[in-house]
N, C-alpha and C positions, 0 to 999 in steps of 0.2 A: 113175199112180194118185194120187201125191201132189198133182199139180195138180188132179185131179178132186175130191179131198177138200176142197180149199180153196174150191171153188165150190159147196159144198152150199147149197141153198136151195129153196124151194117153186117149183113150176112155174106153177101158176095157182090161182085160187079166192080166196075172201075170206081175208084175213089180219088178225091182231090186231097190237097194238103190239109185243109180244115177238117175233113172227115178223118184223115189219118191221125191228126192230133187228138180228136175226140176218142178214137179207139185206143190211143196210147194212154190217155188219162183214165179211161174206163178200165183198161188192163192193170194199170198201176194201182188203182183203187181196189180192184179185186184181189190183187196179190197182197196188198196190205191187210185187207179184211181177213184173208185166209191164213196169214202168216202166224205161226205160233208165237206166244208171248216170249219176249226176251227178258232175262234176269235184269234187275235194276242196274248192276254194275256194267251190263253190256251197252248202256247208253253213254258211256264215257270212255276216254282213253284210260288204259290201265296197264300195269306191269305184272308179269308173271316171272317167278324165279326159275333159273336154270341151275340145277344142282351140279356145280363144278367141284374142283378139288378143294376150294376154299369154302368152308361151311360156316365160319363165324359171322360172315356178312354176305348177303346176296348181292354180289357185285356183277354177276352175269344175269342179265334180264332179257325178257322178251316183251316187246311193246305190242299191245293188242288195240286196234282202232275200235271206235264205237260202231254199232250197227247203223247202217244208213237210216237217216231220220225218217225218210218218206216211206220206208218199208218196215217200220217197227210195228209189230202186231199190237192190236188193241187188246186191252184187258177186259174181257167179257164177263168176268166173275166179280162177285160182290166182295167187299172188304171183310165182312163178317163171315165166319165159318158156317155157311148155310149148307145143309146136307143136300138140298135140291140142286146146288151148283156142282155136285160131284158127278153128275151125269149130264149128257146133252139135253138141251131144252126140249120141252114137249113138242114144239113145232117141227123140230128136226126129227124126232122120233115118229111123229105122225107122217112126215114126208117119206121116211124110210119104209113105213108100213105100206103106204100107197104104192111105192116103187116096187116093193117085193111082190105085192099082189098083181101089179101091172105086168111085170115080167112073167109071172105065172100064167097070165091070160093073154100074153102077147101072141102066142101061136094061134090061140082060138080066135082072137079078134082079127088078126091079119089073115087067117085062113091059109093062104099060100102066097107065093110070090106074085101071082097074077091077079088075085082078087080076094076080098074077105067078106065078112058078114055086113060091114058098114060101107056105104058108098064112098068112093075116093079114099079108101083106107087099105092099101096093100101093105105088104111087109116093109117095103122101103120107106113109105111115108110114115108108118108107125115108128120105125126105128129112128128116123130122123128127128123125131120128137123125144122118144124114150131115152136115147143115148145121152144127149146133152143134159136133159133134166137129171138123169142118174149121176152124171159126172158132177154137176153143181151140188147136188145133195150129198154125195159121198165126200166131196171135199169139205163141205161144211161140217159133216159128221166127224171127219178126221181132225179138223181143227178143234172142235169141242172136246174130243176124246184126248187129244194131246195135252190139254190143260187139266185133265182129271188125275187124281192120285191113287185111285183104288187099283187093286190087282187086276191085271188083264187089260187095262185101258190102253196102254201103249201098244200092245200087240194087236188089239182090235183096230186102233187107229191106222197102223200099217196095212192091215187087211183092207180097210176102206180106201186107202190111197192106191194100193195095187189094183183094186177093182176099178177105181176111177181112171187109172192109166189105161186099162184095157178097153173100157167103154169109150174113152177119148180116141184111142187108136181105131176102134170100129167106126166111130163117127167120122174120123178123117178118111177112112177107106171108102166111104160113100161118095166122096168128091163133092162137087157143087150141090148144095141142097136145092130142092124144089121150092116153089113159092109157099112159105108156111102160112098157116092160119094166123089171123091177127093176134090171137091169144098167145102164140108162141113166137111172135116176131122179135121178141127181146132176147132170144137165146144167143149165147156167144158163138163166134165162129169156131169150127173144129180146131184150127191151129191155135187159137187162144186157149181152148180147153186143154190141149196137150201141154202148153206152156205152164198153165196154172197147176196142173197135176204134178209136173216135174218140179216146179218151184216149191210147192208145198212139201213134197218128199224131201227135198234138200233142206227145207226149214226144220222139219222134224228130226232129220239126222243131225243137223247142226245143234239143235236144242239138246239132244241127248248127249252129243259129244262135248258140249260146254257146260253140262250140269255140274254143280259143285260137288256134293257128296251124295251118293245114292243111298237112301235110307231103306233099311230092310223092313221097316214097319209100314204096312199099307193101311189105308183108311178102311174102316169097317163100315159096311152099308146096312141100313135098316132093311127089313124084309120087303117093304114096298119099293124102295129104290133098287134093291137087288132084282126084283121081278122085272122092273123096267130095263135093267141091263141085260137080263136073260132074253127078253123080247127083242132087244136090239141085236143080240148075237144070232138069234134065229132068223131075223129079217135079213141080216147081212149074209148069213149062210145060204138063204134062198137065192139071193142075187148071185153069189159065187157059184151056186149050182147051175144057174143058167149059163154062166161063162164056161163052166166045165163041160156042159153039153155041147157048146159051140166052140170048143177049144181049137179046132182046125181054122175056123174063121179068125179067131183071136190071134193065133200064131201068124197067120198071113198078114194081118193088120199090123202086128208088132214088128214083123220083118220089114214091112214097107216103111215104118217109122225109122227103124235102124238104118235102112238104106238111105233115107233122106238125110239123116244126121251125118253120115260119113264117119271118118276116123276121128276119134276124140283124143285130146291130149291127157285126159283124166281116165282113170280106171276105177271100177267100183271097189269100194273099200270092204264091203261085206260080200263074201263069195256067193252065198245063197241068194242074195238080193237080186243078183242078175238073172235069176231064174224067171222072174216076172217078164223078162224080155226074150228069153230063149226057150225055156221049157215050160209050156203052159200046163202040162199035165201034173206038175208038182203041186201038192196041196198048198192052198194059200196060207193056212195056219203055220205050216212049217217055214215058209218064206218069211212071214211076218215075225215069227219067233226068232229067226236068225238075225233079222234086222234090229229087233228090239234089244237083244242080248249081246250085241257086238261091243267091242272095246271102244274106248274113246278115240283112239287113232283111226280105227276102222269107220266109226261114225262120221268123223270129220272128212275123211277121204271120200266117203260115200256122198256127203253133202256137196263137195266140190264137183263130183261126177253129175249129180242131179242138176246143180246150178248151171253147169256148162251145157247140159242137154237142153235146159229151158231156154237158154240164149240162142242155141242153134235152131230151136224149133220156132222162133219168132217168124211171123209172116214177113215176106220181103219188104213190104212198105214200112214195117215197124223196125227193120234192121238198119235203116238209114240214120237213125238217131232219135233223140227225144228224151224226155225225163224218165221214161220207163227203162230204156236201154242204159242210161247213165246209172240209175240206181241198181239195176241188175248186175252191171259190171262191178260196181262197188261191193255188192254182196258177194260176188264170186271172189274178188280180191280179199275181202275180209275172211271168208272161209278158207282160202289158201293160206293166209297168215296163221290162222288158228291151227290148220292142219300141220303146217311146218313147225309151229311151236310145240304141238303135241308129240311130233316125231322127235324133236330135239330133247324133250323131257324124258324120253326113254333112255337117254344116255346116263341118267343118274345112277343106274346100277353099276356102271363101269368103275366107280370108285369104291364099291363094296366088294368087288370080285375082280379077278384078272380081266384085263381089257380084251374084248373079243371084237372080231371084225364086224359083227352085226351093229355095234355101237357107232362106228365110223360110217357104216353104210346108212344108218338111220339119219345121221347128220347130213350126209350127202343127199338123201331123199328130201330132207327138210329144206335144204338149200335149193333143190330143184323146184319145190312148191313155191318158195319165196321168189325165185326168178320169174316164175309164171305170174305171180302177183305183181311183181315190179313191171313186167311188160303191160299188164292190164292198167295199172295206175298211170303209166306213161300215155297210154291211149286215151284214158279218161281225162287226163290233165290235172290230177289231184297231187299237187306237189308235196303236201304234208304226208299223205299216205305213202307216196314213193320214198320219201326220206325215212319213214318208219321202217319200211321194208329193208332199206340199206342198213339201218342200224341193227335190225334183227340178223341180217346176214353177217354183219361184223361180229356179233356175239356168238354166232354158230362157229365161226373160225376160232374165236378165243376158246370156246368150249372144246373143240377138237384138239387144240393145242394142250389144253388141260388134260385131256384123256391120254395124250402121248407122254406128257410129263409124269403123270401118275404111273404109267407103265415103266418109265425109266427109273423112277424112284423105287418102284417095287423090285426091279431087277438090279438096282444098286450099280448102275453103270453111268451115272451122271457125269462123273469126272472123266472117264475114258471114252464114253459113248460107244463102247464096244460090247459085244456079247448080247445076251438076251434073245428073245424070239424075233425072227425075221418077219417082215411084212408079207402077208399072203396076197394073192391076186385081188381079192375083194377089197382089202385095205388100201392097196396101191391105187385101185380105181377110185375109191372114195377120197383119198388124199389128193390125187391129181385134180379131181373135180373141185375140191375146195381151194386148191392153191392156184389153179390156172386163172388167167384173166378172163373177164366176161366176154371179151371180143373173141376169144378162142372157143367159147362154149355156145355162142349164139347160133352157130350153124347146126347144132345138134340137140338143143335143149327141148325143142318141140317135136322132134322126130320120134316115130314110134319105135324105131330100132336103134335108139341112141345107146342103149345099154350094150347091145350086141356089137355096135361099132366100137365102143370103148373097149370091149373085151378083145376084139380083133386087133386094135392098136396095142393092147398089152401083150398079146402074143407076138407081135412084131418086135416090140421093144424088149421082150425078154431075151431075144437073140443077142442083144447088146447089154447084157446084165450089168456089166461093169460101169456103163455110162448112165443107166436109167435109175438105179437105186440110190437115192440120196441118203445122207446121214440123218439121224433122228434130230440132232440139234438144228440142222438146216431146215428141216420140215417145220419144227416148232417156231423157228425165227420167221420163216415165210408166212406161216399162218398168223403169227402175231403182227407182222407188218400189214398183211391184208386186213386184219381186224381194225387196226388203228386208222388205216387209210379210209376204209368204208365208214367207220364211225365219225371221223372228222368231216368227211364229205357229206354225210347226212346232216350234221349240225349246221354246216355252212350253206346248205341248199334251202334252208327255211328261214324266213324273216320272223324274228321273235316278236315283232310288233304286230304283224299281220296275223300270225298263228301262234299265240303265246302258249296254247295248250300243247301242241305238238313240240314246240321248242323246248318246253320244260321236260317232257319225256325224253327227247333226244339228248338233252344235256346230261340227264342222269345216266342214260345208256352209254354215252361217250365217256363219261367219268368212270363208270364201271369197267368198260373195256380197257381203258388205260391202266387201271389198277390191276386187272387180271394179267395183262401183258407184263407189267412190272414184276409181279410175283413169279411169273414164268421165267423172266430174265434172271431173277435172283436164284431160282432153283436150277437153272441151266447153265450157269457160268462154268465152262469146262475147265479153265485153268486158274490156278491161284493168282497168277500175275494179272489176270483180267478181272479179278474180283473187285478191285477198286473202281475200274471203269464200269462194271456192271452196276455197282451201287450208285455211282453218279448218274448213270442213265435212268435207273429206277427212281431215284429221287427227283429227277427232272420230270419224269412221267407223272409222278404223284403230285408234284406242284401244279402241273398242267391240269390234272384231274380236279384239283380243288378250285382252279380258276373257272372250270366249266360248269360247276354246280350252280343251280339257280340261286340267285340272291337279289337283294333289293338294288344293288348297284349295277348288276349286269342283266341277267334274265330274271325278271321278277317272277315270283310264284303266282300262278294265275289267280284270277278273282274267284269268288265263291260261286258265281254263276257260270263258270267255265265248263268245258267238256271233259275235264279230268278231275279225279278225286284230289282236292286240294290238300286234305289231311295226309293222304298217302304220299303225295309228292314231297311235302314238308318233312315227313318222317323218313322217307327214303333218302332225302338230301342229308338229314342229320346222320343217318347210318353210314352213308358213303363218306361224308366228311370225317366222321370219327375214325372210320377204318383207314382212310388215307393218312391221317396224323399218327394213328397207332402204328401203321406199317413203317412210316418214316422213323418213328422212335425205335422200333425194333431193328431197323437197318443200322442205326447209330449204336445201339447196344451191342450188336454183333461185330462192330468194327474193332479191330485189334491194332496194337502197335502205337497207340496214342499215349503220350506222357506229358507231364508238366502242365503248362498253360493250355496246351491243345486239348489235353484230357479234361480239364476243368470246363473249358468252353463247350466241349462235346457233351459233358454231363448236363450243363445248363440247357443245351439245345434239346436233349432228350426229355428233360423235365417240362420244357415248354410245349413240346409236341403232345406229351401225355396230358398236360393240362388242357390243351386245345381239344383233344379228343374227349375229355370229360365235359368240357364246355359245350361241345356239339350235342352231347346227349343230355345237357342240363334241361330239366323240366320234363323229361320223358317219363313215361309210366314205368315204375320199377318192375311191374309184372308183365311187361311186353317181352315176349319170347324173342323178338328180333333184336332188341337192344341189350338184353342181359348177356348173351354170349360175347358181344363186343366189350361190354363193361368188365366181364370176367378177364378177358385178354388184356385189358388196360391194367387191371390190378396185378395180373401175373407179370406184365412187362415192368411195372414199377417195382415189384418184388425182385425181379431179376436185376434191375438197376441197383437197388440197395445191396443185394448180395454181391454184385461185382465191386461195389465201392468198399465193401468190408475187406476185400483182399489186399488193399493198399492203405487201409486206415490203421490207426493205433488200436490196441486191444479194447479199450473202453469204447471208442467210437465204433469199432466193428461190432461189438456186442449190441450197441444201441441200434445200429443199422440192421442187423439180423432180426432184432425184435420188431422193428418197424416193417421189415419185409414179411414177417409172420403175420402182423396185423393186417397188412394188405390182403393176404390170402384169406384171412378170417372174414374180412369184409366181402371178398368175392363169394365165399361160402354163404354168407347171409343173403347176398343178392340172388343166388341160386335157390336158396330156401324160400325166398319171397315168391318166386315163381311156382315152386312145388306146392306151396300152401294154398294157392288159388285153386278153386274148384275147376274140374275139367269142363271145358266148354265155355269158360268165362275168361280165359287168358287173352289178353289184348294182343292184337297183331297189327300189321300195317293197314289192313282193311277191316272195316266194321263187320263184313261178312266174308271172311277169307275163303279162298278156293283151296282145294285139296293140295295144290302145289305149294302154297304158302305154309300150310300146316305141316307138310312133310319137311320143308326146308327149316322151319323153326324147331321141330323136334330133333332133326339131325344136328343142327348147330348147338342146341342145348346139351345133347348127349356128348358131343365132342368136347364141349367146355367142361363138363363134369370130369371127363377122363383127364384132360390137361390139368385141371385144378388139383385133382388127387395126385397126379404124378409130380407136379411141382411142390405140393405140400410135403410129400415124402422126401423129395430131394432136399428141400430146405431143412427139414428136421434132421436128416442124416448129416448134413453139413454142420448144423449146430452141435449135434452130439459129438461129431468128430473133433470140432474145435474145443469143446468142453473137456473131452477126454485128454486131448493133448495138453491143455492148460493144467489139468489136475495132475497129469503125469509130471509136468515141469514144476509143480509146486506153486503155481500161480492161482490166486483166488479168482473165482468166477464172478464177474459183475452181474451177469444175467441170473446166475443162481441166487444171488443175494436178494434180488427183487421178487423171488418166487415165494418167499416166506418159509423156505425149508433150509436146512443146513446143507443138504446135498442137492445142488441145482442139476447136476448131471443126471441123477436118478429120475428127476421129474421129466427132463427132456427125453430120456430113454423110455419112460413109461408112456409118454405121449406118442413117441415114435412107434412103439409096439401097438398102441391102441389104434393109431391111424393105419398101420399095416393090416389090421384085421377088418378094416372097412372096405367096401367096394365103392365104385364111382357113384352109384345111385344113392349112397348114404352120405355124400359129401355135405349135405345140409346140416348134419348132426355134429360136424367138426367144431363150430363155435362153442356149443355147450360143453363139448368134451374138453376143449382147451380151458374154458372157464373153471371146470371142476378140478382139473389137474394142476393148473398153474396158479390157482388162487387158494389152494389148501383145502378144497371141498372133498368130502368123502365120496368115492366112486367105487 
């Protein structure tokens, strides 16, 4: 009865503005009550990492907006782990039992289409009551099942949603309802039931697509609860059996709904899930199983498809505006952003294997989803969300440039930009989609045959091959320019005073985009003569990235009651600041040709940047997987600086510098060991409950840091052994050997070098103890 009271609204007839608003409010309340619960982090702005070429810091990010506040599902479950909450409540089960019996008796009660056993109760009148009641009950059942964690709950929830969609289509096929009995006057209109069924299907797909980590462990049910679940399965099967017996009517009703919808700009992400609208003869269990076991990208694309259908199915009076339409448009935009982010995350494999055209095509598809979201945000008038979409599109282009740079570095043609694999047709199509201006793409972004049009254009352009195929360096530069322009446009389009939460996220994303483009510029400097210019341009970008970071003097970090995770914003700011200073220090370390006072000034500048990088990480948790890789690179950079200083110092000063360089690497090994000693599942990350993307990014960065640290350790020990051997051959006493406590320092360095050569990167945490045993006279 409570559910029915929330769906109060007129059935048919002419309505005025006040009645339309009442229907809109009732629909919005019903959509909220039936929406699946969103995870806690879904209520705030958050950042997701995009795995680019740089792993030591997450400089490429995707900004995800919070779920619209007025459509956030209510938590119907208790905080304590009560077994009774694992299955739908008893009233829902009782309603399903009555509905299953009612459809079994529907033919008997109605008798025929002309008259039945009861007065004024023919088949049409009976179905006008049975269909909407079945839809409301099935939607409530699907909402309850989507919150359960036991095996088979998700698949059963999809079966309930698909059955509700078919009953709603049958109800809509009846047309205008006859005058209902007073008891059933509260039933929603057929169009509203279609909207609610599609919206709930989108919410379930979105919840599955944005789930953190799927656990293999399912909740075990007691015998009594298991019996209740088995009864629900039987009742749902009886309802599905009725639909199967009337599959011709169902197919005609669904076809009428599809005709009313027209052409959609979205496509179903789960191939078999479209069976519910095309092939009614397919078993419902098979359709639900395909929907429940789809990948994250497929689930999110499926969610956008359902959300678009729900908006298209709104009655005409409700399509003119109102709170329901505003919230539904924001939901569609949020789902499109999530879908685009998930497609962009697929490109992470491009840096572990040779680049393939499917990676660039995934980025182009992600950009297409974000362009659709940008158009929706412009219509809704949400400036903050529109700016966030622009920033996401900027990082997509920076990520595409990273993919191309990785290919060029693999083929070792950075200097000449010649040779290597040529771009195929699919890659050229994706690159042109990312490089072209938005004005050139608006004419075809919403067209159903946009892809075929693009392929036709490629066929025409291939006739002028010499004019259409740009160089790789030009493509990377073009993508980098687009990334910077979009990122800065996003920052400037939002007032940090009015929307501090979005402004903080946009500032972080703009800073990361500038750092990514700077690293691409350093890797892509084609000529040695242009190396100095490239370094100056990169240093300018890095200085600008530091100015963009949120701070107390410019864009303050949002308050604790804000819509973004304050702790994650502060830690991401520290990570980006440390990486910017580290990169500036590395640029100066790699500079050659400096002598005299200029060299001394450069050394001081390097030390200042490294100290600033350490200060940015000051107070951070030493077991944070996202901070340790940057800290390791800071130690390695300082070690390189000391090693370079040893080349122009005196013998005694050089030995002292090399010893300090070795101590820096030992400190880095201790930092890695601190992370490895923490129990699995308790390692700190940027988020209290990190998503799978953050965990993967942290693991990749830590693995890369171990490899770099072991490589640098071996290189430094080889340099020390070489210097010691040269000194001994010249008859010069070794200063460093004297401090070891042994008569022959060279033997100790060689023993340490041999011991390190036998270790692998995973054992780098054991290097400090090994150094202590060998260099301090301990038996080993």
